[in-house]
KOLVOGU-938347 format. One line per field, with one value per residue: residue in one letter; x, y, z of N, C-alpha, C in turn. Coordinates in pm, 1 decimal, decimal comma, padded with zeros to 6 digits. Layout:
N
res	c(a | ...) $
n_X	c(X | ...) $
n_Y	c(Y | ...) $
n_Z	c(Z | ...) $
ca_X	c(X | ...) $
ca_Y	c(Y | ...) $
ca_Z	c(Z | ...) $
c_X	c(X | ...) $
c_Y	c(Y | ...) $
c_Z	c(Z | ...) $
//
This chain:
173
res	c(m | r | c | k | s | c | g | h | d | n | p | t | n | a | r | f | c | a | n | c | g | l | n | l | e | p | a | t | e | q | p | a | l | a | a | v | p | s | v | e | p | a | t | s | e | v | a | v | e | y | m | g | f | w | i | r | f | v | a | t | i | i | d | g | i | i | i | s | f | v | s | f | a | f | s | h | i | w | g | l | l | s | p | i | f | l | v | v | p | w | l | y | n | w | l | f | t | g | l | r | g | q | t | l | g | k | m | a | v | g | i | k | v | v | n | a | e | g | s | m | p | g | l | g | i | a | a | l | r | e | i | p | g | k | i | v | s | s | i | v | i | c | l | g | f | f | w | i | i | w | d | v | r | k | q | g | w | h | d | k | i | t | r | t | y | v | v | r | v | k | s | r | q) $
n_X	c(22222,3 | 22322,3 | 22189,7 | 22156,4 | 22096,6 | 22109,4 | 22303,0 | 22250,5 | 22270,5 | 22083,9 | 21873,4 | 21937,4 | 21710,5 | 21546,2 | 21305,8 | 21263,3 | 21446,5 | 21516,6 | 21581,4 | 21558,1 | 21352,2 | 21374,4 | 21315,6 | 21463,7 | 21472,3 | 21598,2 | 21537,9 | 21319,4 | 21436,5 | 21515,4 | 21413,2 | 21634,0 | 21751,4 | 21844,5 | 21715,4 | 21586,2 | 21748,3 | 21727,6 | 21613,5 | 21675,5 | 21810,4 | 21624,0 | 21659,9 | 21826,4 | 21671,0 | 21344,6 | 21073,7 | 20893,1 | 20558,7 | 20436,4 | 20150,1 | 19933,6 | 19762,1 | 19482,1 | 19385,6 | 19420,1 | 19247,6 | 18999,4 | 18994,0 | 18975,4 | 18723,0 | 18560,0 | 18623,4 | 18520,6 | 18244,4 | 18196,4 | 18276,8 | 18086,8 | 17846,6 | 17905,3 | 17952,4 | 17701,3 | 17540,8 | 17646,6 | 17589,2 | 17312,2 | 17267,3 | 17392,6 | 17312,5 | 17483,2 | 17646,4 | 17844,3 | 18102,5 | 18133,8 | 18148,9 | 18396,9 | 18576,6 | 18541,2 | 18632,1 | 18911,5 | 18989,7 | 18921,0 | 19090,3 | 19343,9 | 19361,6 | 19313,2 | 19516,9 | 19747,6 | 19740,1 | 19684,5 | 19780,5 | 19612,8 | 19309,0 | 18955,2 | 18874,1 | 19121,2 | 19179,5 | 18977,7 | 19055,9 | 19303,5 | 19550,8 | 19819,4 | 19959,7 | 20295,1 | 20604,6 | 20954,9 | 21078,7 | 20898,1 | 20691,8 | 20397,1 | 20307,4 | 20266,8 | 20118,3 | 20214,2 | 20351,5 | 20138,3 | 19958,0 | 20096,0 | 20102,4 | 19829,1 | 19710,0 | 19873,2 | 20027,2 | 19842,1 | 19706,2 | 19904,7 | 19935,8 | 19692,2 | 19708,6 | 19748,2 | 19565,9 | 19529,4 | 19767,2 | 19959,8 | 19838,7 | 19789,8 | 20049,3 | 20122,2 | 20071,0 | 20287,4 | 20516,2 | 20794,6 | 20795,0 | 20533,6 | 20445,8 | 20262,6 | 20272,7 | 20221,6 | 20306,7 | 20578,6 | 20662,2 | 20637,9 | 20784,2 | 20656,6 | 20503,1 | 20267,5 | 20167,5 | 20101,4 | 19916,7 | 20051,4 | 19927,9 | 19790,2 | 19908,3) $
n_Y	c(14450,1 | 14132,4 | 13815,7 | 13549,6 | 13296,3 | 13252,4 | 13428,1 | 13651,6 | 13995,9 | 14248,3 | 14544,5 | 14774,7 | 14829,0 | 14612,8 | 14365,0 | 14106,6 | 13859,2 | 13919,4 | 13719,2 | 13453,8 | 13480,3 | 13471,9 | 13590,1 | 13884,9 | 14041,7 | 14104,4 | 13910,0 | 14021,7 | 14180,8 | 13953,3 | 13867,2 | 13821,5 | 13491,2 | 13369,3 | 13274,2 | 13049,7 | 12793,7 | 12576,3 | 12661,9 | 12756,4 | 13042,0 | 13228,7 | 13205,1 | 13436,9 | 13491,8 | 13544,4 | 13346,7 | 13364,0 | 13347,1 | 13223,5 | 13250,6 | 13006,3 | 12840,7 | 12778,7 | 12952,8 | 13193,8 | 13154,2 | 13150,0 | 13417,5 | 13536,9 | 13448,8 | 13585,2 | 13848,5 | 13837,3 | 13819,8 | 14069,2 | 14240,2 | 14168,7 | 14265,9 | 14543,0 | 14599,7 | 14530,2 | 14721,9 | 14962,9 | 14918,4 | 14930,8 | 15190,9 | 15355,8 | 15239,0 | 15096,1 | 14803,5 | 14589,5 | 14739,2 | 14818,2 | 14574,3 | 14493,0 | 14694,7 | 14754,5 | 14522,0 | 14525,8 | 14787,3 | 14771,0 | 14556,1 | 14657,2 | 14916,1 | 14857,9 | 14666,0 | 14809,8 | 15040,8 | 14952,3 | 14695,9 | 14488,9 | 14341,6 | 14357,3 | 14094,3 | 13967,9 | 14099,6 | 13993,7 | 13726,1 | 13755,6 | 13802,4 | 13941,0 | 14132,2 | 14183,8 | 14356,2 | 14281,5 | 14415,1 | 14399,9 | 14578,8 | 14764,8 | 14707,4 | 14927,4 | 15149,4 | 15123,1 | 14870,0 | 14711,9 | 14752,9 | 14626,2 | 14366,7 | 14300,3 | 14325,6 | 14264,2 | 14064,7 | 13883,4 | 13806,8 | 13665,6 | 13461,4 | 13332,3 | 13214,2 | 12908,6 | 12711,1 | 12832,3 | 12782,0 | 12945,0 | 13037,5 | 12798,9 | 12734,0 | 12832,8 | 12632,4 | 12452,8 | 12603,9 | 12704,8 | 12947,3 | 13006,8 | 13154,8 | 13280,3 | 13308,1 | 13577,1 | 13693,2 | 13631,5 | 13775,1 | 14038,3 | 14034,8 | 13997,7 | 13890,2 | 13687,6 | 13709,0 | 13613,9 | 13835,4 | 14003,9 | 13960,8 | 14206,2 | 14254,5) $
n_Z	c(-02677,5 | -02609,8 | -02685,4 | -02458,6 | -02533,3 | -02820,4 | -02910,4 | -03066,0 | -03157,6 | -03008,7 | -02986,6 | -02715,9 | -02564,8 | -02604,0 | -02524,1 | -02596,9 | -02775,5 | -03109,8 | -03282,6 | -03163,8 | -02979,3 | -02703,3 | -02373,3 | -02277,2 | -02056,1 | -01733,1 | -01438,7 | -01177,8 | -00880,8 | -00632,1 | -00297,9 | -00016,7 | 00037,3 | 00262,0 | 00489,0 | 00401,4 | 00320,7 | 00141,0 | -00092,2 | -00421,1 | -00592,5 | -00838,4 | -01197,3 | -01420,3 | -01635,5 | -01756,9 | -01835,8 | -02139,9 | -02229,2 | -02506,5 | -02708,8 | -02835,3 | -03110,8 | -03051,1 | -02844,1 | -02970,8 | -03181,5 | -03048,9 | -02963,4 | -03214,7 | -03296,4 | -03110,8 | -03186,2 | -03446,7 | -03400,0 | -03279,5 | -03489,8 | -03682,3 | -03567,0 | -03559,7 | -03833,1 | -03938,7 | -03811,1 | -03920,1 | -04190,8 | -04195,0 | -04108,3 | -04302,0 | -04534,8 | -04688,9 | -04807,8 | -04905,3 | -04912,3 | -04643,0 | -04504,5 | -04584,2 | -04509,6 | -04230,6 | -04074,0 | -04131,7 | -04047,2 | -03773,7 | -03674,3 | -03747,1 | -03619,3 | -03341,7 | -03291,8 | -03364,8 | -03197,6 | -02936,3 | -02912,0 | -02876,3 | -02976,7 | -02902,2 | -02864,5 | -02809,8 | -02572,5 | -02412,6 | -02379,5 | -02269,2 | -02408,4 | -02610,8 | -02881,7 | -02948,5 | -03024,7 | -03097,4 | -02890,8 | -02693,2 | -02679,7 | -02793,4 | -03136,0 | -03311,0 | -03561,2 | -03827,8 | -03845,4 | -03760,8 | -03972,6 | -04182,2 | -04078,5 | -04055,1 | -04313,3 | -04578,3 | -04451,0 | -04330,8 | -04557,7 | -04693,2 | -04502,6 | -04539,6 | -04785,3 | -04958,2 | -04834,1 | -04575,9 | -04439,5 | -04322,3 | -04088,0 | -03950,4 | -03904,7 | -03661,8 | -03479,1 | -03499,2 | -03474,2 | -03277,5 | -03138,8 | -03161,1 | -03384,6 | -03656,9 | -04016,9 | -04072,7 | -03835,9 | -03839,9 | -04065,8 | -03974,4 | -03744,7 | -03494,4 | -03187,1 | -03012,3 | -02693,0 | -02348,0 | -02144,5 | -01874,1 | -01551,1 | -01334,7 | -01018,7) $
ca_X	c(22216,9 | 22343,8 | 22104,5 | 22232,2 | 22062,5 | 22155,6 | 22412,5 | 22206,5 | 22275,7 | 21953,4 | 21879,4 | 21949,2 | 21579,0 | 21468,5 | 21259,4 | 21271,0 | 21545,6 | 21452,6 | 21615,7 | 21503,1 | 21234,3 | 21399,6 | 21293,2 | 21592,8 | 21463,0 | 21645,6 | 21434,1 | 21310,6 | 21522,0 | 21458,2 | 21452,3 | 21739,9 | 21701,6 | 21924,8 | 21628,5 | 21541,1 | 21867,4 | 21702,4 | 21558,9 | 21777,3 | 21763,0 | 21569,1 | 21754,2 | 21818,1 | 21582,3 | 21204,3 | 21014,4 | 20783,6 | 20458,1 | 20380,1 | 20014,2 | 19915,9 | 19656,0 | 19343,5 | 19346,9 | 19411,3 | 19126,1 | 18887,4 | 18996,0 | 18927,5 | 18577,3 | 18502,3 | 18637,2 | 18426,7 | 18109,5 | 18194,5 | 18284,0 | 17957,8 | 17750,5 | 17942,0 | 17928,2 | 17556,8 | 17489,0 | 17685,5 | 17519,9 | 17174,1 | 17269,2 | 17428,7 | 17255,3 | 17590,7 | 17662,3 | 17972,5 | 18222,9 | 18142,7 | 18193,2 | 18538,7 | 18656,4 | 18531,3 | 18725,1 | 19048,9 | 19010,3 | 18912,7 | 19213,3 | 19459,3 | 19367,7 | 19330,1 | 19649,0 | 19850,4 | 19735,8 | 19677,0 | 19842,2 | 19507,2 | 19170,5 | 18866,9 | 18881,6 | 19247,1 | 19163,9 | 18889,5 | 19127,8 | 19427,1 | 19671,1 | 19858,6 | 20060,2 | 20408,6 | 20719,9 | 21070,4 | 21111,3 | 20792,2 | 20594,8 | 20295,6 | 20372,3 | 20251,3 | 20025,0 | 20279,9 | 20370,5 | 20004,0 | 19903,1 | 20166,0 | 20061,3 | 19686,3 | 19665,0 | 19951,6 | 20071,0 | 19735,8 | 19677,2 | 20006,8 | 19903,2 | 19573,7 | 19742,0 | 19773,6 | 19470,3 | 19552,3 | 19882,8 | 20029,2 | 19773,9 | 19814,9 | 20192,1 | 20128,4 | 20067,5 | 20416,3 | 20628,2 | 20845,4 | 20752,3 | 20390,4 | 20427,1 | 20210,2 | 20354,5 | 20202,7 | 20392,2 | 20718,3 | 20687,4 | 20646,6 | 20860,8 | 20570,5 | 20473,4 | 20146,1 | 20206,7 | 20002,5 | 19924,9 | 20083,8 | 19818,6 | 19829,0 | 19894,3) $
ca_Y	c(14347,3 | 14002,3 | 13708,4 | 13442,3 | 13169,5 | 13236,0 | 13519,2 | 13758,7 | 14131,6 | 14313,4 | 14680,5 | 14774,8 | 14834,0 | 14495,5 | 14273,8 | 13973,0 | 13843,8 | 13922,8 | 13597,1 | 13330,9 | 13510,0 | 13460,5 | 13711,2 | 13940,4 | 14119,3 | 14033,1 | 13883,5 | 14124,5 | 14155,6 | 13856,0 | 13889,0 | 13733,4 | 13357,6 | 13312,8 | 13206,2 | 12924,1 | 12749,1 | 12474,7 | 12724,5 | 12814,5 | 13166,5 | 13219,6 | 13238,5 | 13577,1 | 13505,4 | 13518,4 | 13277,7 | 13429,4 | 13248,7 | 13250,7 | 13198,5 | 12915,7 | 12849,3 | 12773,2 | 13074,0 | 13297,5 | 13123,7 | 13197,0 | 13564,1 | 13570,3 | 13427,3 | 13699,2 | 13964,4 | 13820,5 | 13853,9 | 14215,4 | 14300,2 | 14145,2 | 14362,4 | 14678,9 | 14606,9 | 14528,0 | 14853,0 | 15061,8 | 14894,1 | 14979,0 | 15337,1 | 15421,5 | 15168,1 | 15032,0 | 14665,5 | 14524,7 | 14811,1 | 14818,2 | 14442,6 | 14479,6 | 14797,4 | 14749,0 | 14425,7 | 14571,0 | 14901,2 | 14720,3 | 14483,4 | 14745,7 | 15019,8 | 14799,5 | 14604,1 | 14913,2 | 15137,1 | 14887,4 | 14563,8 | 14391,8 | 14364,6 | 14325,7 | 13948,7 | 13937,8 | 14146,9 | 13900,9 | 13602,4 | 13790,1 | 13792,1 | 14068,8 | 14132,3 | 14269,2 | 14347,8 | 14217,9 | 14488,7 | 14373,7 | 14687,8 | 14759,5 | 14710,8 | 15054,5 | 15144,2 | 15075,3 | 14724,4 | 14651,8 | 14754,3 | 14520,6 | 14238,5 | 14272,6 | 14313,3 | 14169,8 | 13951,1 | 13783,8 | 13753,3 | 13562,6 | 13348,7 | 13262,6 | 13142,1 | 12765,6 | 12659,2 | 12894,9 | 12718,8 | 13044,4 | 13042,4 | 12670,2 | 12730,3 | 12865,7 | 12506,0 | 12385,1 | 12694,9 | 12709,3 | 13073,8 | 13019,7 | 13262,6 | 13254,7 | 13376,1 | 13721,1 | 13732,8 | 13621,6 | 13886,5 | 14165,1 | 14011,1 | 14017,7 | 13771,5 | 13697,2 | 13662,7 | 13631,3 | 13962,3 | 13987,5 | 14005,7 | 14310,9 | 14203,8) $
ca_Z	c(-02577,5 | -02673,1 | -02633,8 | -02394,3 | -02595,0 | -02958,5 | -02938,6 | -03155,6 | -03103,6 | -03005,4 | -02932,0 | -02570,5 | -02501,5 | -02646,2 | -02419,2 | -02653,0 | -02881,3 | -03241,6 | -03353,7 | -03104,2 | -02900,0 | -02559,8 | -02294,9 | -02241,9 | -01933,2 | -01614,4 | -01339,2 | -01075,8 | -00764,7 | -00540,3 | -00160,2 | 00031,3 | 00063,7 | 00369,9 | 00585,1 | 00342,7 | 00249,3 | 00039,5 | -00212,2 | -00507,7 | -00653,6 | -00974,2 | -01303,1 | -01460,6 | -01749,8 | -01728,9 | -01949,8 | -02209,0 | -02266,1 | -02637,7 | -02717,6 | -02946,6 | -03209,3 | -03004,1 | -02772,2 | -03073,2 | -03256,8 | -02966,4 | -02973,3 | -03349,3 | -03296,3 | -03037,6 | -03274,8 | -03558,1 | -03352,8 | -03262,6 | -03623,5 | -03747,2 | -03512,7 | -03603,2 | -03977,8 | -03958,1 | -03769,7 | -04020,7 | -04317,9 | -04180,5 | -04093,9 | -04427,5 | -04648,5 | -04765,4 | -04764,9 | -04927,7 | -04869,2 | -04496,8 | -04459,2 | -04615,6 | -04442,5 | -04084,2 | -04012,0 | -04144,2 | -03956,2 | -03636,5 | -03641,4 | -03763,4 | -03515,9 | -03208,5 | -03280,8 | -03372,0 | -03087,8 | -02804,0 | -02911,9 | -02850,8 | -03016,3 | -02789,7 | -02846,2 | -02741,3 | -02434,2 | -02341,5 | -02345,3 | -02199,4 | -02490,4 | -02670,1 | -02987,6 | -02914,0 | -03113,7 | -03034,9 | -02768,5 | -02596,9 | -02675,5 | -02899,2 | -03266,9 | -03382,1 | -03674,6 | -03950,2 | -03835,8 | -03755,1 | -04108,5 | -04255,8 | -04020,4 | -04073,6 | -04453,1 | -04659,4 | -04370,4 | -04316,4 | -04691,5 | -04715,3 | -04413,7 | -04590,0 | -04908,0 | -04941,6 | -04734,6 | -04443,7 | -04376,0 | -04240,4 | -03956,6 | -03885,0 | -03871,3 | -03518,8 | -03404,8 | -03501,5 | -03453,2 | -03140,1 | -03078,2 | -03190,1 | -03481,4 | -03790,4 | -04117,2 | -04057,3 | -03723,5 | -03883,6 | -04157,8 | -03899,9 | -03621,3 | -03378,6 | -03108,0 | -02933,5 | -02559,4 | -02241,6 | -02075,3 | -01733,0 | -01463,7 | -01239,0 | -00882,2) $
c_X	c(22225,8 | 22257,8 | 22191,6 | 22207,4 | 22126,5 | 22270,4 | 22377,2 | 22218,3 | 22138,9 | 21970,2 | 21879,8 | 21813,3 | 21492,0 | 21430,4 | 21269,8 | 21380,0 | 21472,4 | 21478,7 | 21546,6 | 21382,9 | 21253,6 | 21374,5 | 21428,8 | 21591,4 | 21519,1 | 21529,6 | 21434,4 | 21394,2 | 21451,0 | 21500,7 | 21559,3 | 21680,9 | 21778,1 | 21839,3 | 21581,6 | 21656,2 | 21840,5 | 21649,7 | 21672,4 | 21723,9 | 21714,7 | 21676,8 | 21733,6 | 21724,3 | 21440,4 | 21144,0 | 20899,0 | 20685,1 | 20394,6 | 20244,3 | 19993,9 | 19789,1 | 19517,9 | 19300,3 | 19334,3 | 19285,1 | 19002,9 | 18879,5 | 18941,7 | 18776,1 | 18508,0 | 18508,4 | 18539,8 | 18284,1 | 18096,4 | 18192,2 | 18151,0 | 17852,8 | 17778,8 | 17913,5 | 17779,0 | 17495,8 | 17522,1 | 17610,2 | 17374,5 | 17167,9 | 17291,9 | 17372,3 | 17360,9 | 17605,3 | 17805,4 | 18094,3 | 18241,9 | 18197,1 | 18339,2 | 18625,1 | 18656,2 | 18626,2 | 18870,8 | 19077,9 | 19013,3 | 19044,4 | 19336,0 | 19470,3 | 19388,1 | 19468,9 | 19758,5 | 19856,0 | 19738,9 | 19752,2 | 19740,1 | 19377,2 | 19084,0 | 18865,8 | 19008,4 | 19242,6 | 19083,4 | 18961,9 | 19264,5 | 19554,6 | 19696,9 | 19962,6 | 20169,9 | 20517,2 | 20836,7 | 21112,7 | 21006,6 | 20689,7 | 20494,8 | 20361,8 | 20365,6 | 20166,4 | 20088,3 | 20297,1 | 20234,8 | 19940,1 | 19965,6 | 20121,2 | 19918,3 | 19643,1 | 19756,2 | 19995,9 | 19965,8 | 19688,9 | 19776,4 | 19976,7 | 19783,7 | 19602,9 | 19776,7 | 19696,1 | 19499,9 | 19670,1 | 19958,7 | 19968,2 | 19798,5 | 19961,4 | 20213,1 | 20135,9 | 20207,1 | 20534,9 | 20667,3 | 20797,0 | 20606,3 | 20361,5 | 20364,7 | 20298,6 | 20341,6 | 20284,4 | 20538,7 | 20754,9 | 20712,6 | 20728,0 | 20779,8 | 20544,5 | 20340,2 | 20178,2 | 20091,9 | 20025,6 | 19954,5 | 19969,9 | 19872,5 | 19803,3 | 19932,0) $
c_Y	c(14212,6 | 13896,4 | 13596,9 | 13307,4 | 13151,2 | 13329,0 | 13635,5 | 13894,4 | 14196,9 | 14456,4 | 14675,2 | 14775,8 | 14712,6 | 14411,0 | 14129,0 | 13971,3 | 13838,9 | 13794,0 | 13473,7 | 13353,9 | 13499,0 | 13593,6 | 13760,2 | 14019,1 | 14039,7 | 14013,5 | 13996,2 | 14084,3 | 14063,2 | 13888,9 | 13788,5 | 13599,2 | 13290,3 | 13232,9 | 13070,1 | 12867,7 | 12647,6 | 12533,2 | 12786,2 | 12942,3 | 13143,4 | 13254,6 | 13383,1 | 13598,2 | 13467,6 | 13455,1 | 13359,3 | 13320,5 | 13290,1 | 13183,0 | 13122,8 | 12937,3 | 12862,6 | 12897,9 | 13191,3 | 13278,6 | 13172,7 | 13349,8 | 13609,4 | 13551,8 | 13545,0 | 13824,5 | 13956,5 | 13856,0 | 14005,2 | 14285,2 | 14283,1 | 14244,7 | 14503,4 | 14696,0 | 14611,8 | 14663,7 | 14959,5 | 15041,5 | 14940,1 | 15131,1 | 15403,3 | 15352,3 | 15103,4 | 14889,1 | 14616,1 | 14607,0 | 14809,3 | 14684,8 | 14415,0 | 14574,0 | 14782,1 | 14644,7 | 14471,4 | 14687,2 | 14856,4 | 14653,6 | 14573,2 | 14846,0 | 14961,5 | 14737,9 | 14709,8 | 15004,7 | 15073,0 | 14755,1 | 14452,4 | 14435,9 | 14333,4 | 14175,3 | 13907,5 | 13985,3 | 14047,0 | 13773,4 | 13628,3 | 13770,1 | 13925,5 | 14046,8 | 14229,7 | 14255,6 | 14285,7 | 14288,0 | 14467,6 | 14484,5 | 14673,6 | 14774,3 | 14845,0 | 15036,2 | 15090,0 | 14924,9 | 14654,5 | 14647,4 | 14643,0 | 14382,5 | 14202,1 | 14259,2 | 14219,3 | 14046,7 | 13843,0 | 13729,1 | 13641,9 | 13439,5 | 13268,4 | 13180,4 | 12997,7 | 12713,4 | 12704,4 | 12834,1 | 12816,0 | 13060,9 | 12912,3 | 12654,5 | 12758,4 | 12737,7 | 12445,8 | 12473,9 | 12701,3 | 12835,0 | 13105,4 | 13137,0 | 13209,0 | 13329,0 | 13527,3 | 13774,7 | 13731,4 | 13738,8 | 14015,2 | 14154,2 | 14047,2 | 13883,4 | 13794,4 | 13630,1 | 13682,1 | 13765,0 | 13934,1 | 14039,2 | 14109,0 | 14258,9 | 14307,4) $
c_Z	c(-02648,6 | -02604,2 | -02576,3 | -02460,5 | -02732,4 | -02996,8 | -03029,6 | -03086,3 | -03118,3 | -02957,1 | -02779,1 | -02499,7 | -02535,5 | -02525,7 | -02464,2 | -02759,1 | -03015,7 | -03319,4 | -03295,7 | -03014,6 | -02749,7 | -02490,7 | -02245,7 | -02112,1 | -01817,0 | -01517,9 | -01237,4 | -00955,9 | -00667,2 | -00397,8 | -00119,3 | 00071,2 | 00177,2 | 00467,8 | 00533,2 | 00258,6 | 00138,6 | -00091,4 | -00292,0 | -00569,5 | -00796,3 | -01075,5 | -01344,8 | -01578,5 | -01709,7 | -01852,8 | -02007,7 | -02249,1 | -02398,1 | -02646,4 | -02847,6 | -03027,0 | -03148,0 | -02928,6 | -02869,6 | -03157,3 | -03180,0 | -02972,5 | -03108,8 | -03359,8 | -03227,4 | -03124,0 | -03392,0 | -03520,2 | -03339,0 | -03398,8 | -03696,9 | -03699,7 | -03561,4 | -03752,5 | -04008,0 | -03922,4 | -03873,2 | -04151,5 | -04310,9 | -04170,6 | -04229,0 | -04550,6 | -04736,7 | -04718,5 | -04785,3 | -04884,3 | -04717,6 | -04446,8 | -04494,5 | -04532,8 | -04290,9 | -04023,2 | -04018,2 | -04049,5 | -03810,0 | -03595,6 | -03647,0 | -03648,2 | -03375,8 | -03191,4 | -03279,4 | -03251,7 | -02948,9 | -02796,9 | -02893,4 | -02915,2 | -02894,1 | -02760,9 | -02773,5 | -02596,0 | -02352,5 | -02298,1 | -02283,3 | -02278,4 | -02559,5 | -02779,1 | -02947,0 | -03019,3 | -03037,6 | -02906,1 | -02659,7 | -02586,1 | -02790,8 | -03036,1 | -03338,5 | -03506,8 | -03802,6 | -03952,2 | -03833,6 | -03892,8 | -04191,9 | -04208,1 | -04059,5 | -04218,8 | -04532,2 | -04579,9 | -04358,9 | -04450,3 | -04722,6 | -04628,8 | -04463,8 | -04714,5 | -04872,1 | -04820,4 | -04590,1 | -04367,7 | -04285,1 | -04102,6 | -03880,1 | -03843,5 | -03721,9 | -03435,9 | -03392,2 | -03466,2 | -03305,6 | -03067,5 | -03108,1 | -03283,4 | -03609,3 | -03889,6 | -04105,4 | -03939,5 | -03765,0 | -03975,1 | -04081,4 | -03770,7 | -03497,3 | -03312,1 | -03038,7 | -02799,7 | -02461,4 | -02175,0 | -01928,8 | -01649,4 | -01365,2 | -01099,2 | -00782,0) $
//
């Protein structure tokens, strides 16, 4: 499927352009507008709402609180301290992002990590995003995370490495 914005060839099942991030899904069928002649039909492209730095930061704070409680509980149960505080955050972020596209913090604020096709990234991409990707984003005074502020598609370096996007979850109506 060729992107109407940048001309990039994408897989036929892609929901977003891998090059520019444009939503490739056609708009849902609109009812006939003959009764309201002043209304123009919607365009064939649906805007994607990329989520910026602050909402992602709030989700990270929520996740940090949850991870702290879980790590504290495990450290008291098993008497371990440092290994638990290193492993639990990584497992939490990796498994939730890979299997659901959302951590509990992201669920709370209504955002989700998706790939270029608009689906969950999967465990492999999530592992790449959460460990080496976020390490790269932390280098140089966390510039890779602050990059979200200036990027057109609101991608941090860890998102760019894995071609993932953080978008608003569509509300069920």
